[in-house]
Backbone bond lengths (Angstrom), bond angles and torsions (degrees), N, CA, C in turn:
res aa  C-N    CA-C-N  psi(-1)  N-CA   C-N-CA  omega(-1)  CA-C   N-CA-C  phi
1 M - - - 1.473 - - 1.527 109.39 -
2 N 1.347 116.50 130.00 1.459 118.73 178.70 1.516 109.97 -86.44
3 R 1.349 115.62 174.07 1.469 120.89 -175.37 1.522 111.11 -63.26
4 R 1.337 117.40 -38.17 1.470 120.76 -178.83 1.524 110.30 -64.81
5 Q 1.365 117.30 -42.35 1.462 120.53 178.66 1.520 111.14 -64.23
6 G 1.347 115.58 -38.62 1.463 119.67 179.68 1.516 111.24 -63.10
7 K 1.351 117.10 -43.00 1.463 120.08 179.04 1.513 111.10 -66.30
8 A 1.352 115.66 -36.70 1.469 118.94 179.52 1.526 110.48 -63.49
9 R 1.344 117.04 -42.22 1.465 120.17 179.50 1.528 111.50 -67.10
10 Q 1.348 116.19 -38.09 1.459 119.59 176.58 1.525 110.47 -61.83
11 G 1.355 115.57 -40.09 1.456 119.73 178.46 1.514 111.86 -63.77
12 C 1.336 116.62 -40.24 1.471 120.27 178.32 1.515 110.95 -63.66
13 R 1.359 116.36 -42.11 1.466 119.71 179.57 1.523 110.46 -64.22
14 L 1.336 117.12 -38.37 1.457 121.00 179.24 1.528 110.69 -64.45
15 L 1.346 116.41 -44.67 1.466 120.10 178.72 1.522 110.86 -62.49
16 L 1.335 116.90 -39.61 1.455 121.03 178.91 1.524 110.47 -63.40
17 A 1.346 117.21 -42.65 1.463 121.40 -179.68 1.514 110.78 -64.11
18 V 1.348 116.32 -42.33 1.461 120.10 178.67 1.516 110.53 -63.41
19 G 1.350 115.65 -42.25 1.459 119.36 179.09 1.513 112.34 -61.89
20 M 1.340 117.20 -42.39 1.459 120.89 178.63 1.519 110.36 -63.87
21 A 1.334 117.89 -39.26 1.463 121.07 179.50 1.523 110.51 -63.41
22 L 1.358 116.00 -40.04 1.467 119.13 179.18 1.513 111.11 -65.69
23 V 1.337 117.27 -36.14 1.468 120.60 177.72 1.518 110.38 -63.67
24 V 1.352 116.71 -43.43 1.462 120.83 179.78 1.522 110.48 -62.77
25 L 1.360 116.62 -44.98 1.460 119.64 179.22 1.513 111.33 -62.71
26 S 1.328 117.87 -40.21 1.458 121.19 179.15 1.503 111.15 -64.55
27 A 1.349 116.93 -38.80 1.460 120.38 178.67 1.513 110.72 -63.27
28 G 1.351 116.51 -38.75 1.458 119.97 178.94 1.510 111.58 -64.09
29 R 1.342 117.14 -43.11 1.459 120.29 178.76 1.516 110.87 -65.73
30 A 1.343 117.25 -39.63 1.467 120.23 179.27 1.508 110.86 -63.94
31 A 1.348 116.44 -33.94 1.458 119.68 -179.50 1.504 111.12 -61.03
32 H 1.327 117.76 -34.80 1.455 120.66 -179.22 1.522 112.01 -79.86
33 A 1.336 117.04 -22.52 1.458 119.30 -176.82 1.523 112.64 -92.06
34 Q 1.331 117.17 -35.00 1.454 121.29 -173.02 1.520 111.39 -64.99
35 G 1.307 116.02 127.37 1.460 120.91 171.64 1.513 115.55 78.33
36 F 1.330 119.99 -0.33 1.453 120.54 -176.13 1.518 111.15 -72.68
37 A 1.330 116.33 133.55 1.464 122.13 174.94 1.516 107.99 -140.79
38 A 1.328 117.68 118.87 1.463 121.66 177.58 1.524 109.83 -62.14
39 Y 1.336 115.88 160.78 1.465 120.17 -176.05 1.524 110.58 -102.13
40 F 1.346 115.98 119.11 1.467 123.07 179.46 1.521 112.30 -101.20
41 G 1.331 117.89 -6.25 1.458 120.63 -174.40 1.525 112.82 -59.31
42 G 1.333 116.46 139.95 1.453 120.61 178.39 1.520 111.54 140.95
43 T 1.323 115.15 -170.25 1.458 122.04 177.89 1.523 108.70 -110.23
44 W 1.335 115.43 132.63 1.453 121.42 -173.39 1.527 110.99 -125.49
45 N 1.322 116.17 146.25 1.457 122.42 167.64 1.524 106.77 -96.54
46 T 1.342 116.74 116.60 1.461 120.24 -171.44 1.522 112.30 -125.74
47 S 1.319 115.13 177.82 1.459 121.96 177.57 1.520 111.64 -61.06
48 Y 1.334 116.86 -19.65 1.460 121.66 -179.92 1.524 110.86 -120.63
49 G 1.322 114.45 40.72 1.453 120.61 174.87 1.520 113.39 83.75
50 R 1.319 113.85 -168.70 1.463 121.64 -178.48 1.517 110.28 -65.69
51 M 1.317 115.91 133.99 1.460 121.08 -178.67 1.529 109.75 -130.53
52 T 1.309 116.35 137.37 1.458 121.89 175.82 1.521 109.12 -115.72
53 I 1.327 116.21 130.34 1.466 121.56 -179.76 1.520 109.25 -123.33
54 A 1.332 116.40 130.23 1.460 122.63 172.59 1.526 107.81 -110.26
55 Q 1.318 116.76 135.38 1.465 120.66 -177.14 1.512 110.47 -131.70
56 E 1.322 116.08 133.78 1.460 122.67 173.64 1.517 107.41 -130.63
57 G 1.338 115.78 113.41 1.454 119.31 -172.27 1.515 109.40 64.56
58 N 1.332 117.46 -123.18 1.463 119.25 177.40 1.534 112.12 -107.62
59 Y 1.337 116.71 11.03 1.464 120.86 178.14 1.531 110.21 -99.00
60 V 1.333 116.06 138.05 1.458 120.51 -177.70 1.522 110.62 -132.41
61 Q 1.323 115.18 153.37 1.454 121.60 168.04 1.517 107.32 -142.81
62 G 1.327 116.21 144.53 1.447 119.12 -175.00 1.511 112.54 -148.49
63 S 1.330 114.89 171.58 1.458 121.28 178.67 1.520 109.37 -146.85
64 Y 1.338 115.62 150.44 1.461 122.92 174.42 1.534 106.36 -134.64
65 P 1.345 115.81 86.42 1.469 122.83 -168.97 1.526 115.29 -58.44
66 E 1.324 118.12 -30.91 1.461 119.39 -177.06 1.525 112.49 -61.25
67 Y 1.326 116.47 -24.04 1.456 121.14 177.55 1.533 111.19 -113.35
68 G 1.340 116.61 7.68 1.459 120.77 178.73 1.510 113.72 63.04
69 G 1.317 117.20 32.24 1.455 120.31 -174.60 1.515 114.29 -112.20
70 T 1.316 115.55 158.07 1.458 123.56 174.91 1.528 108.16 -137.02
71 F 1.324 116.60 165.33 1.461 119.98 174.54 1.517 110.52 -155.95
72 T 1.308 116.11 159.15 1.465 123.82 173.59 1.518 107.35 -133.12
73 G 1.339 116.11 156.73 1.451 118.04 179.93 1.513 112.47 -176.36
74 Q 1.308 114.98 -171.71 1.453 123.14 179.27 1.519 109.46 -134.94
75 V 1.340 115.07 152.43 1.456 121.80 179.83 1.522 109.27 -112.17
76 S 1.313 115.53 132.70 1.456 122.17 173.32 1.517 107.56 -132.59
77 G 1.324 117.16 116.43 1.450 120.00 -173.98 1.516 109.59 65.56
78 Y 1.324 116.79 -125.49 1.461 121.29 -179.92 1.531 112.20 -101.08
79 V 1.337 117.33 11.13 1.455 121.25 -173.20 1.526 111.50 -115.53
80 L 1.333 115.49 131.20 1.462 123.07 173.59 1.525 108.05 -107.03
81 T 1.317 116.78 125.24 1.460 121.82 174.32 1.515 108.14 -121.92
82 G 1.325 116.25 141.92 1.452 118.56 -178.05 1.511 112.61 -168.54
83 V 1.343 113.93 -163.96 1.459 122.10 -178.21 1.517 108.80 -128.11
84 W 1.338 116.18 127.86 1.453 120.87 176.59 1.527 109.02 -97.90
85 A 1.335 115.11 154.26 1.463 120.82 177.71 1.518 108.50 -140.00
86 N 1.342 115.55 132.65 1.461 121.58 -179.13 1.527 107.45 -142.81
87 G 1.334 115.54 100.57 1.446 119.14 -173.57 1.512 109.88 64.84
88 G 1.330 116.87 -124.81 1.461 119.96 178.42 1.504 113.56 -91.40
89 D 1.327 117.73 -1.80 1.464 121.61 -179.47 1.522 110.75 -93.83
90 R 1.304 115.83 152.91 1.456 121.93 175.23 1.514 109.70 -157.58
91 G 1.313 115.44 162.06 1.455 120.61 178.96 1.523 110.21 -175.55
92 A 1.315 116.58 -174.35 1.464 121.83 -177.48 1.521 110.49 -94.03
93 L 1.339 115.31 158.45 1.462 121.51 174.35 1.513 109.43 -142.46
94 R 1.313 114.42 158.43 1.466 120.75 178.29 1.523 108.75 -146.43
95 F 1.346 116.23 123.13 1.457 122.28 176.42 1.531 108.49 -120.65
96 E 1.329 116.51 138.87 1.471 120.86 173.48 1.524 108.03 -122.13
97 I 1.331 115.80 118.74 1.456 121.37 -175.19 1.528 110.37 -86.19
98 S 1.323 116.08 148.47 1.461 121.10 177.11 1.525 109.56 -71.38
99 T 1.322 116.78 161.65 1.461 120.33 -177.39 1.521 112.77 -67.13
100 D 1.349 117.53 -22.85 1.459 119.17 177.25 1.527 112.27 -89.81
101 G 1.334 117.79 -0.10 1.451 121.91 175.19 1.510 115.66 73.48
102 R 1.336 118.59 14.48 1.465 120.68 -174.19 1.527 114.07 -102.08
103 T 1.319 117.58 -17.83 1.463 120.04 -179.54 1.525 109.01 -141.42
104 F 1.340 115.83 159.63 1.449 119.54 168.18 1.523 109.10 -138.05
105 A 1.318 115.96 151.87 1.457 122.86 176.12 1.521 107.76 -119.89
106 G 1.312 117.10 133.74 1.452 118.28 -176.42 1.507 113.76 -160.28
107 Y 1.317 114.30 -170.13 1.459 121.38 179.01 1.529 108.93 -159.02
108 W 1.338 115.30 166.80 1.453 120.08 175.48 1.514 109.72 -128.67
109 L 1.332 115.17 155.03 1.451 122.14 179.87 1.521 109.81 -116.57
110 Q 1.301 116.77 148.68 1.451 121.72 173.64 1.530 109.85 -71.75
111 S 1.338 116.01 170.47 1.463 120.43 -176.13 1.525 112.45 -60.77
112 N 1.345 117.01 -25.71 1.466 120.63 179.39 1.520 112.70 -91.39
113 G 1.348 116.25 7.18 1.458 120.61 176.75 1.505 114.62 88.81
114 V 1.325 117.41 -1.82 1.464 121.07 178.72 1.527 109.95 -75.86
115 F 1.337 116.05 139.69 1.461 121.55 -179.63 1.523 110.33 -56.33
116 G 1.352 116.20 130.65 1.449 121.31 179.38 1.516 112.33 -94.21
117 N 1.339 115.61 -63.71 1.458 120.43 178.44 1.524 108.94 -175.37
118 Y 1.335 114.99 172.24 1.456 120.15 176.24 1.526 109.63 -76.10
119 W 1.338 115.18 150.85 1.461 120.99 -178.94 1.524 107.49 -141.28
120 N 1.324 116.33 96.19 1.460 121.85 -176.22 1.523 110.55 -111.41
121 G 1.326 116.66 160.69 1.455 119.88 -177.85 1.514 113.46 -149.91
122 V 1.330 114.76 154.33 1.466 123.12 175.09 1.519 107.44 -126.42
123 L 1.333 116.98 129.95 1.455 121.00 -178.46 1.522 110.33 -64.44
124 A 1.331 117.37 129.43 1.465 121.69 178.42 1.525 109.60 -74.13
125 T 1.329 116.07 145.93 1.457 120.09 -179.72 1.522 109.79 -74.17
126 S 1.318 116.05 151.48 1.465 121.28 177.82 1.517 108.99 -149.69
127 G 1.311 116.75 153.29 1.460 120.94 -178.38 1.515 112.02 -75.86
128 S 1.305 116.26 151.73 1.464 121.62 178.47 1.516 109.66 -155.57
129 G 1.324 115.70 152.48 1.456 120.00 176.04 1.511 112.60 -69.33
130 N 1.321 116.80 -17.60 1.459 121.10 179.17 1.522 108.65 -86.83
131 T 1.325 117.15 88.85 1.459 121.52 -174.01 1.524 112.64 -67.46
132 S 1.314 117.95 -24.16 1.458 120.39 179.08 1.520 112.18 -84.27
133 A 1.353 116.53 -14.19 1.465 121.89 -176.85 1.523 110.73 49.30
134 G 1.343 116.49 39.08 1.454 121.84 179.06 1.508 110.80 -127.73
135 F 1.336 115.17 -179.02 1.458 120.26 -177.68 1.530 113.14 -78.50
136 Q 1.337 117.34 -25.48 1.461 118.47 -173.76 1.520 111.48 -64.56
137 G 1.331 115.92 127.63 1.453 120.24 179.47 1.516 111.74 150.16
138 V 1.319 114.23 -170.37 1.457 122.35 177.30 1.529 108.40 -104.37
139 W 1.328 116.03 136.13 1.453 121.95 -175.22 1.528 110.75 -131.55
140 N 1.312 116.49 146.01 1.464 121.70 166.50 1.524 106.99 -94.24
141 T 1.328 116.86 119.01 1.456 119.92 -172.55 1.525 111.57 -126.95
142 T 1.313 114.18 176.71 1.466 122.06 176.74 1.516 110.66 -56.00
143 F 1.326 117.12 -30.15 1.460 122.05 -179.55 1.529 111.08 -114.05
144 G 1.321 115.21 47.25 1.458 120.65 173.34 1.510 114.11 80.16
145 R 1.335 114.63 -174.79 1.452 120.05 179.64 1.522 110.21 -62.04
146 T 1.328 115.65 135.54 1.463 121.66 -175.06 1.525 109.94 -131.57
147 L 1.317 116.67 134.77 1.457 123.52 177.46 1.518 108.85 -111.04
148 L 1.343 117.35 126.39 1.457 122.09 179.01 1.523 110.14 -122.26
149 I 1.335 116.11 134.24 1.463 123.25 177.60 1.522 107.78 -124.82
150 V 1.350 116.28 132.57 1.464 121.14 -177.41 1.522 109.31 -120.11
151 G 1.343 116.64 129.37 1.454 122.03 178.58 1.518 111.66 -85.79
152 N 1.338 116.29 171.94 1.466 121.70 -178.63 1.526 112.86 -62.97
153 N 1.338 116.61 -27.75 1.464 120.51 -179.03 1.520 112.62 -90.94
154 G 1.332 117.10 8.62 1.461 120.85 179.45 1.512 114.45 86.33
155 A 1.338 116.93 -2.34 1.467 119.47 176.31 1.527 108.96 -71.09
156 A 1.317 116.40 136.58 1.460 121.02 -175.98 1.527 111.21 -123.67
157 T 1.309 115.18 142.28 1.456 121.79 172.66 1.519 107.71 -131.13
158 G 1.309 115.76 159.64 1.455 117.81 -179.38 1.512 112.63 -169.76
159 Q 1.321 113.76 172.99 1.453 122.57 176.16 1.525 107.75 -136.98
160 F 1.337 116.46 147.96 1.458 119.39 -178.80 1.525 110.88 -141.79
161 N 1.339 114.37 169.43 1.459 122.99 -179.93 1.530 111.26 59.80
162 Y 1.348 114.93 62.70 1.457 120.15 179.57 1.524 110.07 -67.97
163 N 1.334 116.49 130.32 1.455 122.71 179.89 1.525 109.43 -104.43
164 E 1.332 116.79 113.21 1.464 121.30 -176.24 1.514 112.15 -62.37
165 S 1.331 117.89 -43.16 1.462 120.83 -175.98 1.519 112.28 -67.08
166 Q 1.348 116.75 -31.16 1.462 120.92 179.40 1.519 112.58 -97.05
167 S 1.339 116.20 -7.60 1.471 122.21 -179.69 1.523 111.94 53.50
168 R 1.309 115.54 44.76 1.463 119.58 178.30 1.525 110.29 -158.76
169 Y 1.352 114.23 160.58 1.450 120.41 174.91 1.533 109.24 -83.87
170 L 1.334 116.36 144.29 1.462 120.42 -177.33 1.523 113.57 -100.49
171 G 1.339 117.17 -5.81 1.456 120.39 179.81 1.514 111.76 -137.90
172 A 1.328 116.41 158.73 1.469 121.94 -179.48 1.527 110.05 -126.92
173 L 1.336 115.22 152.03 1.464 122.66 179.07 1.521 109.73 -127.40
174 S 1.317 115.80 146.68 1.466 121.98 174.47 1.517 107.50 -145.28
175 G 1.344 116.85 126.11 1.457 117.81 -175.34 1.513 113.75 -158.39
176 Q 1.330 115.10 -166.21 1.451 123.36 -177.71 1.519 109.04 -144.78
177 L 1.345 116.18 143.05 1.458 120.85 177.72 1.517 111.01 -87.66
178 Y 1.345 115.63 140.61 1.459 123.79 172.39 1.530 106.70 -134.66
179 G 1.339 116.94 91.40 1.456 119.51 -174.19 1.517 110.35 66.91
180 N 1.334 116.90 -123.09 1.457 120.58 179.48 1.524 111.80 -96.34
181 T 1.332 116.65 17.71 1.465 121.60 -177.80 1.524 110.59 -119.03
182 M 1.325 115.72 137.24 1.466 121.87 173.64 1.527 108.09 -115.27
183 E 1.331 116.07 128.41 1.452 122.01 178.27 1.515 109.53 -126.71
184 G 1.324 116.06 145.99 1.456 118.25 178.58 1.510 112.70 174.26
185 Y 1.340 114.50 -150.12 1.457 121.99 -174.15 1.526 110.59 -123.36
186 W 1.330 116.02 142.04 1.458 121.76 171.15 1.524 108.44 -109.68
187 Q 1.331 115.60 154.00 1.462 119.53 179.43 1.516 110.34 -150.03
188 T 1.322 115.88 137.27 1.465 122.82 172.21 1.522 107.74 -128.09
189 S 1.318 116.67 -176.30 1.468 120.36 179.56 1.522 111.98 -70.84
190 T 1.328 117.17 -13.98 1.467 120.37 -176.28 1.525 114.27 -114.07
191 G 1.337 117.98 -3.71 1.455 117.83 -179.46 1.511 112.64 175.91
192 W 1.332 115.51 -177.83 1.459 121.20 178.71 1.529 108.66 -153.11
193 G 1.342 114.69 168.65 1.457 119.35 179.42 1.517 110.67 -177.74
194 Y 1.334 116.33 -158.35 1.458 123.01 -175.35 1.533 110.25 -114.18
195 F 1.324 115.45 157.26 1.462 119.56 173.65 1.513 109.84 -143.97
196 R 1.330 115.59 160.13 1.463 123.00 172.87 1.520 108.35 -144.43
197 F 1.342 116.44 125.20 1.459 123.02 177.15 1.526 108.61 -115.54
198 I 1.347 117.38 136.11 1.468 122.55 176.36 1.523 107.94 -118.09
199 L 1.330 116.65 116.62 1.455 122.45 -174.56 1.521 111.33 -82.62
200 S 1.346 116.42 139.20 1.456 120.80 174.88 1.527 109.75 -68.67
201 F 1.331 116.23 161.53 1.463 120.86 -177.36 1.526 111.93 -59.20
202 D 1.343 117.23 -41.78 1.463 119.48 -176.88 1.523 112.96 -88.43
203 G 1.337 117.97 0.11 1.459 121.35 177.23 1.510 115.16 74.91
204 S 1.318 118.14 13.91 1.464 120.34 -177.13 1.523 112.77 -83.67
205 Y 1.321 118.05 -17.39 1.460 121.30 -179.23 1.525 109.21 -159.52
206 F 1.322 115.23 164.03 1.459 119.86 168.47 1.519 108.79 -133.27
207 Q 1.320 114.65 151.79 1.454 121.86 174.39 1.511 107.51 -110.05
208 G 1.319 117.18 133.12 1.453 118.79 -174.88 1.510 113.99 -143.92
209 Y 1.328 113.93 174.08 1.449 122.81 -179.00 1.526 108.45 -144.31
210 W 1.343 116.74 158.64 1.452 119.53 175.76 1.525 110.17 -139.80
211 W 1.336 114.18 154.60 1.451 122.53 178.47 1.531 108.56 -133.38
212 D 1.337 117.13 155.79 1.466 119.20 176.75 1.524 109.36 -82.97
213 S 1.325 116.19 -178.93 1.466 120.71 -174.14 1.523 112.93 -67.01
214 N 1.346 117.07 -16.91 1.456 120.82 178.25 1.520 112.54 -92.78
215 G 1.342 116.33 2.46 1.455 119.75 179.85 1.512 114.29 86.54
216 N 1.344 118.00 9.16 1.460 121.11 178.03 1.524 109.97 -79.92
217 Y 1.334 116.36 130.83 1.461 121.53 -179.24 1.526 110.09 -62.71
218 G 1.353 115.90 128.54 1.460 120.31 -178.61 1.513 113.79 -97.40
219 G 1.338 117.17 -42.08 1.456 120.65 -178.83 1.517 111.30 152.66
220 V 1.332 115.34 -167.45 1.462 120.40 -178.84 1.526 109.61 -82.98
221 W 1.331 114.13 156.93 1.465 121.63 175.27 1.523 106.00 -145.26
222 N 1.321 116.07 89.30 1.453 122.37 -175.45 1.519 111.29 -103.98
223 G 1.326 116.22 159.03 1.461 119.72 -179.13 1.514 113.00 -147.09
224 E 1.345 116.25 150.44 1.456 123.46 174.73 1.523 108.84 -119.68
225 F 1.344 115.88 134.91 1.449 121.90 -175.97 1.529 111.46 -65.68
226 V 1.359 115.85 139.20 1.473 121.48 179.70 1.521 111.10 -116.76
227 A 1.338 117.46 -52.56 1.464 119.89 -175.21 1.516 111.26 -157.75
228 T 1.329 115.57 151.40 1.455 122.62 176.86 1.531 109.86 -78.59
229 V 1.312 117.14 145.78 1.456 122.86 176.50 1.515 107.85 -123.15
230 Y 1.338 116.94 130.54 1.460 121.68 178.46 1.529 108.83 -110.32
231 V 1.334 116.31 133.09 1.462 120.45 -179.73 1.531 109.76 -128.44
């Protein structure tokens, strides 16, 4: 092999390495995007009176009694799209929730698709045992008891899947806060991957998701608040 051939092969190996790195980075970004649905569940003060929304996964159903209306829909990302019904009338609606989960901006359409009006909402306050309305504390989650600690800079650490017989946690978490969302990495003795938790407005629960290290969607990871932790 001459010097020119050697440099050419080195260049090919470099391009291959760069390409593989880009694939890994893309998989990581996809892991955070795949399957994400913001949480709209709760009671809202809206342009059309008090509204109650129940959400399971990305499916929602709601009612606004002051106008005798109901609706159903689905959530993708931060957007809820659905169909409202009021007596014999019906049409489409679209709500986009803020990243902190406290407000949404939207509109509704008439049955013929013509713009009806704006439909905005503010989440109503409610009591909760989580007085800080933050992530720090002890939680009962899909993967057992979970402890979360949040630093002043928004950096988060945690442990999950507490084992009573061994008196220790079997998994670790490391992440960062972005508004009412925590994103980061989970790790156990057998593997690692990504997670995303979205905290409710009153801090009583979070809705979450997890992915494996290859970016494959694993499932939901939800939690209910148990107790405050002071450090």
